[in-house]
N, C-alpha and C positions, 0 to 999 in steps of 0.2 A: 530478454528481460526476465527478471526473477522477482517474485513477490511473496511475502509472508503476510497472510491475512489473519488478523485476530478479530474474532467476533467480540464486540464490546457493548456494554450498556452505556458507557460514556468514555471519552478520551479527549486529551488535549495535548498540545505541544507548545512549549515555552522557549523563548530565546531571551537571555538576560533577565529571567524572572517574569517576563511579560507574555501573556497568552497570545500566540499568533494564529492558532487554529484550534477549534473546539467542536466536538460533535456529541450527539446523544447516541441512541441505539444504531448500530451499523458495523462497518468494517474499519479497522485501522489497517492501512495498507503500507507495509514497509517495502519500498520499491527500489530495486537495483537495476541499473542499465549496464549492459556489457558491450564489448566491441561487436560491431556488426548489427546491433539492434536498430530497428527502423520504426517509422511511423506505423507501418503495417503490423509490426509486433505489438506496439502500444494499443492499436485498435483491437487486436485479437485478445489481448490481456484484459482490456477494459470490458469487453463483452463477457468474458469469463467471470470477472469479478461481479458484475451486476446481475448475471443470470445464474450463478452458482447457488444451488438450493441447499443452503445450510442454516436457514432460520426455521424455527419450529412452528408448526401449525397448531391448531387447537388441541390435537391429540399428542403433541410433543414430538412429532416426526419431522425430520429435516425435509420439508416439502416446499418451503417458500424461499424465494430469492430476495436479494436486496431491493429489486424493483417491486416485488410483490408487497413488501412491507414499508416501502418509502424510506429505506435505510439512509443514514448519513455516512459519508465516507471521509476519512482523514488520511491523506496521502503524505508520507514522509519519505524523502529520498534516503537511501541507505546503501552506499557503495560497498559496505562490508559484506553484503550478500555475495560478493564475488571474491571473498577471501579464499586463497589457496593455502591450505595448511598441510600439504603433502610433504613438505620438507622443513625440517627444523622446528623452532618454537615461535618464530615470528611470521605471521601470515604475509603473503604477497597479495597485492591488489592489482596486479597487472591485467587481470581479466576485466576490470571495470573500465567503462568507457571514459574518454576524456571528459572532464567536468563541463565543458561548453556543450558538448553533444548531449551528455546526460541531463543537464538542466533543461534543455529544450524538450527532450522526450518525456521527462517527468511532468513538465508543464502540459505537454500535449496529452499525456495520459489523463491528467486531471480534467482537461477540457472535454475529452471524449466521454468520460464518465458523466460529467455535467450534461452532456448531450442526451443522456438517457433520462434526464429529468430529476436526477438526484442532487441533493445538496452536497457539495464537496468543499472541504477545507484542506489547506496544505501547511506544511512546515516551511522553513526558510532554507533553501538550498545552500549548501556550503558553510553552514553555521553549526555551532555546537547547540544541539537541541535537547531539551528535557521532555521526554514523552511520558505522559501519565495515562494509565488506562485501567478500566475495570473490566477484566475478562468476563465474558458471558459463556459459561459452560464448564471449563474453558473449551473453546473451539479455535484451533489454529490449523491453517491450511497453507501448504507450500505450492506455489504455481510457477511454471516456467514455460515461456513460449519462445 
């Protein structure tokens, strides 16, 4: 699994102009699922996301985790994280998992994060989504498990 985390002061995702997920301070998680990814990978990534110390303490140091601050999480599936651009000008997405498998693991990832007591919103799998965010920092982290 691959994830791009963007620390946000707020973010939302819209489908056909309607908000389907919206958060305040926390992480926007763009989540890609690849071939061979498992529920174990989802659990490992969920723990990394909630425990990663990238929120500022009173002195401005990255000492606090999403759990420490009660962050909100917006999970948006993104198969394009598995783009292979090594040949030609049109990316190949053969590294991305089958949509049926990916949808289940994206949902499971969101459930696992909720299990840590954080509020989690999601996009709509397999649809064209408009993601809006206010970067905080900006802080952007790439994770892979």
